[in-house]
C-alpha positions as CSV (number, residue, x, y, z in Angstrom):
1,M,-0.1,-0.1,0.3
2,N,1.7,2.9,-1.1
3,V,0.4,6.4,-0.3
4,D,0.8,9.4,-2.3
5,W,2.3,12.1,-0.2
6,G,2.1,14.8,-2.6
7,Q,-1.5,14.6,-3.2
8,A,-2.1,14.1,0.7
9,F,-0.5,17.4,1.5
10,Q,-2.8,19.1,-1.3
11,V,-5.9,17.8,0.1
12,G,-4.6,18.6,3.7
13,G,-3.6,21.7,2.8
14,F,-6.6,22.9,0.6
15,G,-8.8,21.8,3.8
16,F,-6.6,23.9,6.1
17,L,-6.8,26.9,4.0
18,L,-10.4,26.4,3.5
19,V,-11.1,26.4,7.1
20,I,-8.7,29.5,7.7
21,L,-10.5,31.2,4.9
22,V,-14.0,30.4,6.4
23,L,-12.9,31.8,10.2
24,T,-11.5,34.6,8.7
25,T,-14.4,35.6,6.8
26,L,-16.7,34.9,9.8
27,A,-14.6,37.5,11.9
28,V,-14.4,40.1,9.1
29,C,-18.3,39.9,9.3
30,M,-18.4,40.0,12.9
31,W,-16.2,43.0,13.1
32,L,-18.2,44.9,10.2
33,I,-21.4,44.6,12.4
34,G,-20.0,45.5,15.4
35,W,-18.3,48.6,13.7
36,F,-21.8,49.3,11.9
37,F,-23.8,49.4,15.5
38,N,-21.3,51.4,17.2
39,K,-21.2,54.0,14.6
40,S,-24.6,54.2,13.7
41,T,-26.3,57.1,15.3
42,S,-29.8,56.4,14.1
43,L,-29.9,53.0,15.7
44,K,-28.7,54.3,19.0
45,S,-31.4,57.0,19.2
46,L,-33.9,54.0,18.8
47,F,-32.7,52.4,21.9
48,K,-31.9,55.4,24.2
49,R,-34.3,56.9,26.6
50,E,-34.8,60.6,27.3
51,K,-33.9,62.2,30.7
52,K,-36.7,64.0,32.3
53,N,-35.7,67.2,33.8
54,Q,-37.2,67.5,37.2
55,P,-36.8,70.8,39.2
56,S,-34.5,70.8,41.9
57,V,-37.0,72.1,44.8
58,N,-40.5,71.2,44.3
59,T,-42.7,71.7,47.1
60,E,-45.6,69.8,46.2
61,N,-43.6,66.8,46.1
62,K,-41.6,67.2,49.2
63,P,-42.2,64.8,51.9
64,K,-44.2,65.3,55.0
65,E,-42.5,65.6,58.1
66,E,-43.8,63.0,60.9
67,P,-45.9,64.4,63.6
68,E,-44.6,64.1,67.0
69,Y,-45.6,61.5,69.4
70,N,-48.9,62.1,70.9
71,P,-50.3,59.8,73.7
72,E,-53.8,60.4,72.6
73,F,-53.4,58.1,69.6
74,K,-51.8,55.3,71.5
75,I,-53.0,51.6,70.4
76,D,-52.6,49.3,73.7
77,N,-54.7,46.3,72.3
78,I,-54.5,45.1,69.0
79,H,-56.3,42.0,68.1
80,R,-54.4,39.9,65.5
81,Y,-55.1,36.7,64.0
82,E,-52.4,34.5,64.4
């Protein structure tokens, strides 16, 4: 059984180069897609939320202060279901 090493190297070399070519093509395609999404301002504006400007001092929404302790409203006996 004789092996034609020339033909074996030719087939192996073609397969190796084909794999390298396919992987390089995929890497370039992925890089182009990433570059397109990073540089595209129209696509970025679709996913951005606008910040709402809120006034720094708003007396209407200001939390009310807690009332002081008043013994008149003390609750001693609370019936609970346990």
